[in-house]
gemmi code that builds the backbone of each chain (N, CA, C; Angstrom):
import gemmi

chains = {
    "A": [
        ("MET", (22.765, 14.498, 64.983), (23.127, 13.990, 63.650), (23.538, 12.527, 63.784)),
        ("ASP", (22.752, 11.635, 63.223), (23.134, 10.234, 63.361), (24.235, 9.880, 62.358)),
        ("ARG", (24.678, 8.663, 62.447), (25.850, 8.282, 61.680), (25.597, 8.368, 60.164)),
        ("ARG", (24.390, 7.920, 59.808), (24.088, 7.888, 58.372), (24.057, 9.303, 57.776)),
        ("THR", (23.401, 10.217, 58.499), (23.323, 11.593, 58.015), (24.717, 12.184, 57.902)),
        ("PHE", (25.533, 11.886, 58.932), (26.880, 12.435, 58.952), (27.671, 11.945, 57.731)),
        ("LEU", (27.577, 10.644, 57.479), (28.317, 10.060, 56.358), (27.857, 10.671, 55.048)),
        ("THR", (26.542, 10.774, 54.875), (25.994, 11.311, 53.635), (26.466, 12.742, 53.441)),
        ("ALA", (26.445, 13.516, 54.550), (26.862, 14.909, 54.459), (28.319, 14.997, 54.040)),
        ("GLY", (29.166, 14.148, 54.657), (30.581, 14.148, 54.336), (30.815, 13.773, 52.886)),
        ("LEU", (30.084, 12.765, 52.455), (30.213, 12.283, 51.074), (29.808, 13.386, 50.110)),
        ("GLY", (28.697, 14.055, 50.456), (28.189, 15.121, 49.602), (29.208, 16.235, 49.459)),
        ("LEU", (29.811, 16.605, 50.583), (30.791, 17.677, 50.587), (31.982, 17.302, 49.715)),
        ("GLY", (32.461, 16.069, 49.887), (33.607, 15.613, 49.117), (33.315, 15.660, 47.634)),
        ("THR", (32.143, 15.155, 47.256), (31.787, 15.113, 45.846), (31.651, 16.524, 45.302)),
        ("LEU", (31.102, 17.418, 46.141), (30.880, 18.797, 45.736), (32.196, 19.469, 45.358)),
        ("CYS", (33.219, 19.264, 46.208), (34.508, 19.887, 45.955), (35.054, 19.440, 44.612)),
        ("VAL", (34.911, 18.151, 44.337), (35.431, 17.607, 43.088), (34.580, 18.092, 41.916)),
        ("ALA", (33.243, 18.049, 42.124), (32.342, 18.403, 41.036), (32.624, 19.815, 40.550)),
        ("GLY", (32.982, 20.710, 41.486), (33.265, 22.077, 41.098), (34.365, 22.152, 40.061)),
        ("SER", (35.358, 21.251, 40.171), (36.460, 21.302, 39.229), (36.137, 20.570, 37.926)),
        ("VAL", (35.099, 19.771, 37.926), (34.759, 19.042, 36.705), (33.832, 19.892, 35.849)),
        ("GLN", (32.545, 19.794, 36.107), (31.605, 20.607, 35.349), (30.312, 20.714, 36.118)),
        ("ALA", (29.721, 21.870, 36.067), (28.526, 22.114, 36.865), (27.351, 21.250, 36.400)),
        ("ALA", (27.406, 20.769, 35.168), (26.249, 20.086, 34.601), (26.049, 18.683, 35.163)),
        ("TRP", (27.041, 18.147, 35.871), (26.902, 16.795, 36.398), (25.782, 16.793, 37.435)),
        ("PRO", (24.668, 16.071, 37.182), (23.505, 16.165, 38.074), (23.705, 15.369, 39.355)),
        ("LYS", (24.439, 15.986, 40.289), (24.878, 15.323, 41.504), (23.736, 14.758, 42.337)),
        ("GLU", (22.709, 15.588, 42.575), (21.608, 15.135, 43.424), (20.921, 13.908, 42.855)),
        ("ALA", (20.735, 13.899, 41.553), (20.060, 12.764, 40.920), (20.922, 11.509, 41.018)),
        ("PHE", (22.250, 11.673, 40.906), (23.133, 10.511, 41.002), (23.155, 9.943, 42.418)),
        ("GLU", (22.902, 10.804, 43.416), (22.944, 10.336, 44.797), (21.585, 9.872, 45.302)),
        ("ALA", (20.546, 10.105, 44.541), (19.201, 9.712, 44.960), (19.103, 8.194, 45.027)),
        ("GLN", (18.398, 7.706, 46.067), (18.299, 6.252, 46.244), (16.957, 5.715, 45.801)),
        ("GLU", (16.115, 6.581, 45.323), (14.765, 6.162, 44.955), (14.509, 6.640, 43.532)),
        ("SER", (14.164, 5.708, 42.652), (14.164, 6.042, 41.227), (13.113, 7.075, 40.850)),
        ("ASN", (11.924, 7.034, 41.488), (10.909, 8.025, 41.134), (11.358, 9.438, 41.483)),
        ("ALA", (12.050, 9.554, 42.638), (12.521, 10.866, 43.077), (13.533, 11.420, 42.084)),
        ("LEU", (14.438, 10.558, 41.619), (15.469, 11.079, 40.723), (14.911, 11.380, 39.337)),
        ("ILE", (13.888, 10.620, 38.940), (13.265, 10.908, 37.650), (12.596, 12.289, 37.714)),
        ("ASP", (11.986, 12.605, 38.872), (11.394, 13.939, 39.045), (12.448, 15.035, 38.927)),
        ("MET", (13.671, 14.735, 39.455), (14.737, 15.745, 39.397), (15.188, 15.993, 37.964)),
        ("LEU", (15.223, 14.930, 37.181), (15.777, 15.047, 35.836), (14.741, 15.465, 34.796)),
        ("ALA", (13.489, 15.092, 35.036), (12.472, 15.311, 34.011), (11.926, 16.732, 34.088)),
        ("SER", (11.682, 17.321, 32.924), (11.126, 18.672, 32.907), (9.613, 18.632, 33.035)),
        ("SER", (9.016, 17.482, 32.716), (7.574, 17.312, 32.893), (7.359, 15.868, 33.306)),
        ("LYS", (6.130, 15.512, 33.653), (5.875, 14.123, 34.026), (6.138, 13.253, 32.800)),
        ("PRO", (7.040, 12.263, 32.921), (7.414, 11.497, 31.723), (6.232, 10.726, 31.136)),
        ("ALA", (6.020, 10.901, 29.844), (4.949, 10.183, 29.160), (5.523, 8.892, 28.603)),
        ("PRO", (4.889, 7.747, 28.889), (5.373, 6.496, 28.306), (5.339, 6.613, 26.781)),
        ("SER", (6.416, 6.202, 26.138), (6.492, 6.376, 24.691), (6.961, 5.096, 24.005)),
        ("ASP", (6.266, 4.757, 22.906), (6.679, 3.607, 22.094), (7.848, 3.957, 21.186)),
        ("ALA", (8.154, 5.258, 21.110), (9.220, 5.703, 20.211), (10.604, 5.482, 20.805)),
        ("ILE", (10.641, 4.999, 22.059), (11.932, 4.725, 22.702), (12.209, 3.230, 22.660)),
        ("THR", (13.349, 2.865, 22.148), (13.735, 1.459, 22.076), (14.887, 1.200, 23.037)),
        ("ILE", (14.677, 0.263, 23.951), (15.762, -0.147, 24.844), (16.208, -1.530, 24.396)),
        ("THR", (17.472, -1.647, 24.048), (18.008, -2.946, 23.673), (18.824, -3.477, 24.840)),
        ("ALA", (18.396, -4.617, 25.358), (19.075, -5.216, 26.505), (18.757, -6.702, 26.496)),
        ("PRO", (19.596, -7.506, 27.167), (19.270, -8.928, 27.232), (18.030, -9.148, 28.111)),
        ("ASP", (17.199, -10.146, 27.819), (16.058, -10.471, 28.678), (16.570, -11.003, 30.008)),
        ("ILE", (17.615, -11.828, 29.916), (18.230, -12.387, 31.113), (19.723, -12.078, 31.052)),
        ("ALA", (20.216, -11.385, 32.075), (21.636, -11.081, 32.138), (22.286, -12.072, 33.093)),
        ("GLU", (23.275, -12.813, 32.600), (23.921, -13.794, 33.468), (24.825, -13.130, 34.474)),
        ("ASN", (25.461, -12.032, 34.053), (26.385, -11.339, 34.932), (25.907, -9.904, 35.131)),
        ("GLY", (25.418, -9.622, 36.333), (24.869, -8.300, 36.611), (25.907, -7.195, 36.617)),
        ("ALA", (27.194, -7.554, 36.653), (28.233, -6.528, 36.676), (28.399, -5.870, 35.313)),
        ("VAL", (27.998, -6.569, 34.275), (28.178, -6.066, 32.915), (26.914, -6.373, 32.110)),
        ("VAL", (25.993, -5.424, 32.088), (24.755, -5.619, 31.326), (24.735, -4.598, 30.187)),
        ("PRO", (24.830, -5.069, 28.939), (24.826, -4.119, 27.825), (23.428, -3.523, 27.613)),
        ("ILE", (23.366, -2.209, 27.580), (22.100, -1.500, 27.388), (22.286, -0.482, 26.258)),
        ("SER", (21.373, -0.493, 25.289), (21.376, 0.547, 24.265), (20.019, 1.220, 24.272)),
        ("VAL", (20.027, 2.517, 24.073), (18.775, 3.267, 23.993), (18.798, 4.064, 22.705)),
        ("SER", (17.703, 3.951, 21.947), (17.565, 4.805, 20.779), (16.116, 5.259, 20.705)),
        ("THR", (15.875, 6.334, 19.971), (14.516, 6.836, 19.883), (14.299, 7.529, 18.545)),
        ("THR", (13.041, 7.548, 18.118), (12.698, 8.266, 16.894), (12.123, 9.645, 17.235)),
        ("LEU", (12.084, 9.990, 18.542), (11.643, 11.325, 18.940), (12.617, 12.362, 18.378)),
        ("GLU", (12.108, 13.582, 18.156), (12.973, 14.630, 17.605), (13.387, 15.617, 18.685)),
        ("ASP", (14.441, 16.381, 18.388), (14.977, 17.384, 19.331), (15.336, 16.760, 20.678)),
        ("VAL", (16.013, 15.642, 20.643), (16.385, 14.991, 21.902), (17.577, 15.730, 22.510)),
        ("THR", (17.438, 16.138, 23.779), (18.533, 16.851, 24.431), (19.233, 15.991, 25.473)),
        ("ARG", (18.512, 15.013, 26.017), (19.145, 14.210, 27.054), (18.519, 12.821, 27.125)),
        ("ILE", (19.366, 11.819, 27.333), (18.914, 10.447, 27.567), (19.493, 10.017, 28.914)),
        ("SER", (18.658, 9.451, 29.786), (19.147, 8.947, 31.065), (18.791, 7.473, 31.191)),
        ("ILE", (19.683, 6.699, 31.802), (19.428, 5.276, 32.003), (19.335, 5.004, 33.502)),
        ("VAL", (18.159, 4.517, 33.932), (17.878, 4.303, 35.350), (17.617, 2.813, 35.583)),
        ("VAL", (18.338, 2.217, 36.533), (18.074, 0.837, 36.935), (17.345, 0.910, 38.276)),
        ("GLU", (16.023, 0.658, 38.257), (15.165, 0.950, 39.410), (15.631, 0.301, 40.708)),
        ("GLN", (16.107, -0.945, 40.647), (16.419, -1.684, 41.870), (17.856, -1.519, 42.355)),
        ("ASN", (18.661, -0.699, 41.691), (20.033, -0.486, 42.168), (20.037, 0.413, 43.402)),
        ("PRO", (21.079, 0.280, 44.285), (21.161, 1.150, 45.454), (21.183, 2.636, 45.051)),
        ("LEU", (21.883, 2.927, 43.963), (21.855, 4.263, 43.375), (21.325, 4.075, 41.949)),
        ("PRO", (20.030, 4.327, 41.746), (19.400, 3.889, 40.485), (19.888, 4.595, 39.221)),
        ("LEU", (20.335, 5.847, 39.337), (20.754, 6.541, 38.114), (22.150, 6.071, 37.716)),
        ("THR", (22.255, 5.427, 36.543), (23.580, 4.975, 36.105), (24.281, 6.064, 35.327)),
        ("SER", (23.535, 6.752, 34.463), (24.203, 7.689, 33.574), (23.185, 8.575, 32.871)),
        ("THR", (23.641, 9.771, 32.508), (22.831, 10.628, 31.646), (23.719, 11.064, 30.487)),
        ("TYR", (23.101, 11.329, 29.367), (23.852, 11.702, 28.170), (23.264, 12.973, 27.600)),
        ("ASP", (24.096, 14.005, 27.459), (23.647, 15.273, 26.896), (23.912, 15.262, 25.403)),
        ("LEU", (22.851, 15.449, 24.636), (22.980, 15.438, 23.190), (22.955, 16.866, 22.648)),
        ("THR", (23.459, 17.023, 21.441), (23.459, 18.329, 20.792), (22.698, 18.210, 19.476)),
        ("ALA", (22.633, 19.320, 18.749), (21.942, 19.322, 17.460), (22.619, 18.358, 16.477)),
        ("ASP", (23.905, 18.086, 16.704), (24.640, 17.185, 15.810), (24.478, 15.716, 16.189)),
        ("SER", (23.892, 15.454, 17.342), (23.815, 14.069, 17.811), (22.696, 13.304, 17.133)),
        ("VAL", (22.887, 12.007, 17.081), (21.817, 11.095, 16.702), (21.343, 10.485, 18.023)),
        ("PRO", (20.019, 10.449, 18.267), (19.558, 9.972, 19.578), (19.763, 8.473, 19.768)),
        ("TYR", (21.000, 8.125, 20.077), (21.381, 6.735, 20.285), (22.525, 6.715, 21.282)),
        ("VAL", (22.466, 5.793, 22.229), (23.605, 5.610, 23.113), (23.657, 4.152, 23.541)),
        ("SER", (24.862, 3.650, 23.711), (25.045, 2.269, 24.118), (26.141, 2.220, 25.169)),
        ("THR", (25.894, 1.479, 26.243), (26.903, 1.353, 27.286), (26.687, 0.043, 28.031)),
        ("ARG", (27.445, -0.156, 29.101), (27.268, -1.344, 29.933), (27.076, -0.888, 31.365)),
        ("VAL", (26.069, -1.430, 32.037), (25.792, -0.985, 33.407), (25.817, -2.158, 34.379)),
        ("LYS", (25.891, -1.796, 35.673), (25.826, -2.797, 36.735), (24.371, -2.940, 37.180)),
        ("MET", (23.958, -4.153, 37.477), (22.610, -4.384, 38.010), (22.705, -5.306, 39.206)),
        ("LEU", (22.185, -4.837, 40.342), (22.241, -5.617, 41.580), (21.366, -6.855, 41.467)),
        ("LYS", (20.161, -6.681, 40.909), (19.229, -7.794, 40.787), (18.240, -7.488, 39.668)),
        ("THR", (17.343, -8.417, 39.434), (16.319, -8.237, 38.408), (15.602, -6.908, 38.623)),
        ("SER", (15.473, -6.135, 37.549), (14.935, -4.789, 37.704), (14.383, -4.273, 36.387)),
        ("ASN", (13.502, -3.287, 36.510), (13.130, -2.524, 35.334), (14.259, -1.569, 35.004)),
        ("VAL", (14.551, -1.454, 33.711), (15.487, -0.449, 33.245), (14.643, 0.641, 32.576)),
        ("VAL", (14.781, 1.867, 33.051), (13.996, 2.968, 32.515), (14.907, 3.866, 31.686)),
        ("ALA", (14.483, 4.155, 30.473), (15.176, 5.146, 29.662), (14.333, 6.407, 29.695)),
        ("LEU", (14.931, 7.483, 30.205), (14.234, 8.756, 30.311), (14.786, 9.663, 29.212)),
        ("VAL", (13.901, 10.139, 28.352), (14.340, 10.938, 27.217), (13.713, 12.327, 27.290)),
        ("GLU", (14.558, 13.354, 27.188), (14.074, 14.734, 27.095), (14.091, 15.114, 25.620)),
        ("ALA", (12.918, 15.454, 25.108), (12.850, 15.798, 23.689), (11.888, 16.957, 23.506)),
        ("GLY", (12.362, 18.012, 22.852), (11.518, 19.177, 22.595), (10.928, 19.762, 23.859)),
        ("GLY", (11.687, 19.706, 24.964), (11.224, 20.308, 26.213), (10.247, 19.458, 27.003)),
        ("LYS", (10.009, 18.224, 26.547), (9.119, 17.331, 27.296), (9.848, 16.043, 27.644)),
        ("SER", (9.314, 15.320, 28.613), (9.955, 14.078, 29.043), (9.158, 12.866, 28.587)),
        ("TYR", (9.882, 11.854, 28.185), (9.275, 10.598, 27.762), (10.041, 9.465, 28.419)),
        ("SER", (9.374, 8.333, 28.608), (10.095, 7.219, 29.200), (9.761, 5.904, 28.503)),
        ("GLY", (10.735, 5.025, 28.536), (10.563, 3.671, 28.046), (11.043, 2.730, 29.138)),
        ("VAL", (10.440, 1.547, 29.238), (10.794, 0.613, 30.306), (11.036, -0.763, 29.716)),
        ("ARG", (12.002, -1.456, 30.291), (12.222, -2.838, 29.912), (12.754, -3.597, 31.114)),
        ("GLU", (12.206, -4.786, 31.350), (12.694, -5.570, 32.481), (13.870, -6.440, 32.065)),
        ("VAL", (14.897, -6.459, 32.905), (16.042, -7.338, 32.682), (16.172, -8.241, 33.905)),
        ("LYS", (16.173, -9.555, 33.668), (16.346, -10.499, 34.772), (17.835, -10.745, 34.988)),
        ("VAL", (18.240, -10.721, 36.254), (19.650, -10.894, 36.576), (19.811, -12.159, 37.404)),
        ("THR", (20.713, -13.036, 36.983), (20.924, -14.261, 37.741), (22.018, -14.102, 38.790)),
        ("ILE", (23.077, -13.323, 38.487), (24.102, -13.024, 39.501), (24.252, -11.517, 39.563)),
        ("GLY", (24.043, -10.937, 40.742), (24.103, -9.487, 40.885), (25.499, -8.946, 40.704)),
        ("GLY", (25.595, -7.660, 40.396), (26.898, -7.098, 40.064), (27.287, -5.891, 40.871)),
        ("CYS", (26.635, -5.670, 42.003), (26.995, -4.474, 42.743), (27.727, -4.800, 44.034)),
        ("GLY", (27.487, -5.975, 44.605), (28.094, -6.295, 45.898), (29.550, -6.689, 45.771)),
        ("GLY", (29.912, -7.370, 44.703), (31.297, -7.764, 44.453), (31.709, -8.967, 45.284)),
    ],
    "B": [
        ("MET", (47.649, 8.744, 33.188), (46.596, 7.822, 32.796), (46.611, 7.627, 31.272)),
        ("ALA", (47.754, 7.843, 30.688), (47.807, 7.709, 29.230), (47.511, 6.278, 28.819)),
        ("GLY", (46.937, 6.128, 27.659), (46.665, 4.797, 27.139), (45.494, 4.115, 27.790)),
        ("SER", (44.605, 4.891, 28.424), (43.468, 4.285, 29.108), (42.289, 4.072, 28.169)),
        ("MET", (42.427, 4.511, 26.927), (41.265, 4.514, 26.043), (41.554, 3.906, 24.685)),
        ("ARG", (40.524, 3.283, 24.156), (40.575, 2.851, 22.754), (39.327, 3.394, 22.079)),
        ("VAL", (39.520, 4.053, 20.938), (38.388, 4.696, 20.270), (38.378, 4.309, 18.796)),
        ("ARG", (37.188, 4.038, 18.302), (37.007, 3.799, 16.885), (35.848, 4.637, 16.372)),
        ("ALA", (36.009, 5.265, 15.229), (34.934, 6.089, 14.670), (34.796, 5.779, 13.193)),
        ("LYS", (33.572, 5.501, 12.778), (33.309, 5.125, 11.394), (32.118, 5.878, 10.837)),
        ("GLU", (32.240, 6.355, 9.597), (31.143, 7.111, 8.993), (30.392, 6.244, 7.990)),
        ("LYS", (29.051, 6.374, 8.007), (28.224, 5.719, 7.002), (26.993, 6.584, 6.770)),
        ("ASN", (26.727, 6.969, 5.553), (25.576, 7.817, 5.205), (25.465, 9.073, 6.062)),
        ("GLY", (26.611, 9.716, 6.311), (26.568, 10.983, 7.054), (26.467, 10.830, 8.556)),
        ("ILE", (26.419, 9.584, 9.032), (26.334, 9.347, 10.476), (27.635, 8.687, 10.935)),
        ("VAL", (28.269, 9.308, 11.907), (29.496, 8.739, 12.467), (29.147, 7.969, 13.739)),
        ("THR", (29.575, 6.709, 13.779), (29.396, 5.911, 14.992), (30.728, 5.846, 15.720)),
        ("VAL", (30.732, 6.300, 16.959), (31.949, 6.294, 17.764), (31.808, 5.209, 18.820)),
        ("LYS", (32.828, 4.380, 18.944), (32.845, 3.347, 19.974), (34.091, 3.526, 20.813)),
        ("ALA", (33.945, 3.510, 22.119), (35.090, 3.724, 22.989), (35.114, 2.725, 24.126)),
        ("LEU", (36.310, 2.289, 24.463), (36.540, 1.438, 25.636), (37.542, 2.158, 26.520)),
        ("ILE", (37.215, 2.276, 27.800), (38.088, 2.971, 28.739), (38.474, 1.989, 29.851)),
        ("THR", (39.738, 2.012, 30.233), (40.166, 1.180, 31.356), (40.033, 1.992, 32.637)),
        ("HIS", (39.119, 1.578, 33.505), (38.898, 2.313, 34.756), (38.179, 1.398, 35.756)),
        ("PRO", (38.548, 1.448, 37.060), (37.929, 0.509, 38.017), (36.449, 0.769, 38.285)),
        ("MET", (35.961, 2.002, 38.166), (34.555, 2.347, 38.421), (34.070, 1.771, 39.755)),
        ("GLU", (34.802, 2.111, 40.833), (34.419, 1.658, 42.177), (33.180, 2.415, 42.648)),
        ("THR", (32.233, 1.657, 43.242), (30.964, 2.281, 43.635), (31.035, 3.011, 44.970)),
        ("GLY", (32.005, 2.639, 45.807), (32.007, 3.187, 47.162), (31.109, 2.397, 48.095)),
        ("LEU", (30.501, 1.319, 47.592), (29.615, 0.479, 48.411), (30.271, -0.858, 48.742)),
        ("ARG", (31.360, -1.171, 48.036), (32.012, -2.476, 48.248), (32.985, -2.401, 49.414)),
        ("LYS", (33.248, -3.577, 50.007), (34.232, -3.643, 51.088), (35.381, -4.547, 50.660)),
        ("ASP", (36.576, -4.262, 51.183), (37.700, -5.155, 50.912), (37.667, -6.314, 51.909)),
        ("SER", (38.685, -7.198, 51.858), (38.648, -8.411, 52.672), (38.708, -8.101, 54.170)),
        ("ASP", (39.178, -6.903, 54.549), (39.220, -6.523, 55.963), (37.956, -5.798, 56.411)),
        ("GLY", (37.008, -5.642, 55.515), (35.756, -4.994, 55.873), (35.782, -3.483, 55.742)),
        ("ASN", (36.885, -2.950, 55.210), (36.928, -1.497, 55.002), (36.248, -1.152, 53.680)),
        ("ILE", (35.507, -0.055, 53.673), (34.832, 0.366, 52.447), (35.863, 0.874, 51.438)),
        ("ILE", (35.754, 0.373, 50.230), (36.630, 0.846, 49.165), (36.027, 2.152, 48.636)),
        ("PRO", (36.796, 3.249, 48.683), (36.201, 4.533, 48.300), (35.741, 4.562, 46.838)),
        ("ALA", (34.707, 5.327, 46.593), (34.189, 5.458, 45.237), (35.253, 6.079, 44.343)),
        ("HIS", (35.416, 5.513, 43.181), (36.366, 6.029, 42.199), (35.787, 5.727, 40.835)),
        ("PHE", (35.247, 6.748, 40.199), (34.530, 6.487, 38.958), (34.627, 7.680, 38.016)),
        ("ILE", (34.465, 7.405, 36.743), (34.471, 8.463, 35.736), (33.139, 9.208, 35.824)),
        ("GLN", (33.228, 10.542, 35.897), (32.015, 11.344, 35.998), (31.576, 11.873, 34.646)),
        ("GLU", (32.548, 12.161, 33.809), (32.162, 12.838, 32.589), (33.047, 12.407, 31.417)),
        ("VAL", (32.399, 12.145, 30.287), (33.121, 11.892, 29.053), (32.577, 12.867, 28.022)),
        ("THR", (33.461, 13.651, 27.419), (32.978, 14.566, 26.385), (33.612, 14.203, 25.054)),
        ("ALA", (32.843, 14.406, 23.997), (33.339, 14.189, 22.652), (33.295, 15.527, 21.920)),
        ("THR", (34.456, 15.909, 21.378), (34.567, 17.198, 20.708), (35.029, 16.978, 19.269)),
        ("VAL", (34.395, 17.674, 18.338), (34.852, 17.673, 16.957), (35.127, 19.127, 16.601)),
        ("GLY", (36.393, 19.444, 16.238), (36.761, 20.849, 16.057), (36.605, 21.542, 17.402)),
        ("ASP", (35.827, 22.633, 17.433), (35.601, 23.329, 18.702), (34.271, 22.937, 19.316)),
        ("LYS", (33.543, 22.067, 18.638), (32.177, 21.784, 19.070), (32.069, 20.507, 19.887)),
        ("VAL", (31.409, 20.603, 21.032), (31.095, 19.410, 21.812), (29.887, 18.757, 21.145)),
        ("VAL", (30.028, 17.501, 20.726), (28.907, 16.848, 20.051), (28.142, 15.898, 20.979)),
        ("PHE", (28.781, 15.528, 22.105), (28.153, 14.540, 22.971), (28.826, 14.587, 24.342)),
        ("THR", (28.021, 14.518, 25.394), (28.571, 14.459, 26.752), (27.912, 13.319, 27.506)),
        ("ALA", (28.704, 12.484, 28.131), (28.169, 11.438, 28.993), (28.464, 11.818, 30.433)),
        ("ASN", (27.422, 11.809, 31.289), (27.596, 11.998, 32.730), (27.386, 10.644, 33.367)),
        ("TRP", (28.399, 10.164, 34.054), (28.304, 8.824, 34.612), (28.256, 8.836, 36.129)),
        ("GLY", (27.513, 7.874, 36.671), (27.539, 7.618, 38.097), (28.287, 6.316, 38.322)),
        ("THR", (28.097, 5.741, 39.498), (28.829, 4.525, 39.815), (28.192, 3.286, 39.205)),
        ("GLY", (27.020, 3.437, 38.602), (26.312, 2.286, 38.047), (26.805, 1.842, 36.682)),
        ("VAL", (27.811, 2.525, 36.154), (28.375, 2.115, 34.876), (29.454, 1.069, 35.158)),
        ("SER", (29.476, 0.012, 34.343), (30.368, -1.117, 34.588), (31.840, -0.716, 34.577)),
        ("LYS", (32.632, -1.541, 35.273), (34.089, -1.428, 35.251), (34.591, -1.510, 33.807)),
        ("ASN", (35.660, -0.796, 33.522), (36.196, -0.720, 32.164), (35.084, -0.392, 31.161)),
        ("PRO", (34.555, 0.831, 31.273), (33.322, 1.187, 30.565), (33.428, 1.148, 29.037)),
        ("TYR", (32.289, 0.808, 28.460), (32.113, 0.850, 27.011), (31.100, 1.942, 26.716)),
        ("LEU", (31.360, 2.706, 25.691), (30.423, 3.767, 25.312), (30.348, 3.843, 23.801)),
        ("SER", (29.136, 3.917, 23.288), (28.971, 4.137, 21.867), (27.905, 5.190, 21.645)),
        ("PHE", (28.153, 6.105, 20.698), (27.157, 7.121, 20.355), (27.321, 7.467, 18.881)),
        ("LYS", (26.356, 8.239, 18.370), (26.394, 8.604, 16.952), (26.204, 10.106, 16.788)),
        ("TYR", (26.850, 10.673, 15.774), (26.587, 12.086, 15.454), (26.664, 12.274, 13.951)),
        ("LYS", (26.111, 13.433, 13.514), (26.131, 13.731, 12.085), (27.487, 14.331, 11.736)),
        ("GLY", (28.296, 13.595, 10.992), (29.642, 14.069, 10.685), (30.134, 13.456, 9.393)),
        ("SER", (31.440, 13.570, 9.156), (31.970, 13.040, 7.908), (33.330, 12.395, 8.116)),
        ("LYS", (33.752, 11.656, 7.102), (35.064, 11.005, 7.104), (36.147, 12.056, 7.286)),
        ("GLY", (37.185, 11.721, 8.027), (38.294, 12.649, 8.213), (38.132, 13.555, 9.417)),
        ("ASP", (36.921, 13.621, 10.008), (36.744, 14.375, 11.257), (37.723, 13.851, 12.298)),
        ("ILE", (38.216, 14.745, 13.130), (38.998, 14.303, 14.284), (38.104, 14.419, 15.517)),
        ("VAL", (37.786, 13.267, 16.105), (36.960, 13.253, 17.318), (37.893, 13.151, 18.515)),
        ("THR", (37.738, 14.065, 19.462), (38.531, 14.008, 20.692), (37.634, 13.577, 21.843)),
        ("LEU", (38.009, 12.486, 22.478), (37.277, 12.030, 23.657), (38.095, 12.338, 24.894)),
        ("ASN", (37.433, 12.877, 25.895), (38.109, 13.237, 27.123), (37.283, 12.750, 28.305)),
        ("TRP", (37.905, 12.044, 29.244), (37.173, 11.669, 30.455), (37.808, 12.273, 31.694)),
        ("THR", (36.958, 12.492, 32.706), (37.413, 13.021, 33.991), (36.749, 12.203, 35.082)),
        ("ASP", (37.525, 11.773, 36.100), (36.899, 10.995, 37.168), (36.764, 11.827, 38.437)),
        ("ASN", (36.166, 11.238, 39.478), (35.861, 11.989, 40.694), (37.111, 12.295, 41.504)),
        ("ASP", (38.272, 11.737, 41.142), (39.526, 12.083, 41.796), (40.281, 13.158, 41.021)),
        ("GLY", (39.680, 13.613, 39.934), (40.327, 14.649, 39.135), (41.285, 14.134, 38.080)),
        ("HIS", (41.415, 12.795, 37.974), (42.228, 12.251, 36.892), (41.489, 12.412, 35.570)),
        ("SER", (42.258, 12.494, 34.495), (41.598, 12.580, 33.198), (42.528, 12.038, 32.127)),
        ("ASP", (41.958, 11.804, 30.979), (42.737, 11.348, 29.829), (41.964, 11.730, 28.586)),
        ("SER", (42.685, 11.934, 27.503), (41.967, 12.195, 26.261), (42.674, 11.528, 25.100)),
        ("LEU", (41.926, 11.316, 24.054), (42.438, 10.616, 22.892), (41.744, 11.149, 21.642)),
        ("GLU", (42.539, 11.297, 20.574), (41.950, 11.730, 19.310), (41.818, 10.534, 18.387)),
        ("ALA", (40.746, 10.511, 17.616), (40.565, 9.451, 16.642), (40.077, 10.065, 15.345)),
        ("GLU", (40.613, 9.556, 14.233), (40.157, 10.042, 12.935), (39.000, 9.195, 12.472)),
        ("VAL", (37.962, 9.847, 11.950), (36.791, 9.127, 11.468), (37.125, 8.463, 10.131)),
        ("LYS", (36.832, 7.149, 10.049), (37.167, 6.407, 8.827), (35.912, 6.060, 8.048)),
    ],
}
model = gemmi.Model(1)
for chain_id, residues in chains.items():
    chain = gemmi.Chain(chain_id)
    for i, (resn, *xyz) in enumerate(residues, 1):
        res = gemmi.Residue()
        res.name, res.seqid = resn, gemmi.SeqId(i, " ")
        for name, pos in zip(("N", "CA", "C"), xyz):
            atom = gemmi.Atom()
            atom.name, atom.element = name, gemmi.Element(name[0])
            atom.pos, atom.b_iso = gemmi.Position(*pos), 0.0
            res.add_atom(atom)
        chain.add_residue(res)
    model.add_chain(chain)
structure = gemmi.Structure()
structure.add_model(model)
structure.setup_entities()
């Protein structure tokens, strides 16, 4: 067992203990995935279809990568989940949002971006997956500190 | 962790827009301090919004959400609803706050 595997295993165990007390729905594996395509496969129920019905609102150029405002909205119906993925981040999945029948498919937050990257919005609607992409250029990264 | 949150909720045409600001370091676990020691990850994992007994919205967060997070979402509701927001972090800390929809 090399050092990296050992560390990852320890980290996983620690998170697992905590996750048990929080809620089972927190998609731990996807949050720990380091490769965006792999985590999209974990979260998506089908191969995500590119959709024009998803709107990502974000700055074209973010001056401060530590605080990048991102909003996602969609005109798709029966939306159950929205996920925001920053492809070039060390841990690309920033957040997922579980919606209910009472929700309006809209979410807005602020994320960290290490460098210029595509931002992918993954939307689960009516049992199928859809995705929208938008590139955000970052002049100062926000993950290294 | 009392007083870690500010919440505003406003209704227009049957849609309530909730805006929340939370004070939290959101450490990634990838940064190092000045001595080169890794600063352990400390971040909010889950934010739930409840109206009455019903959960209307859940946010699952990783470390990629900015420090002192901002969150906004919308649901179908009405004036006078009491929205309860509750967050829990990976250390088991939590806080909640009620806001009346205006």
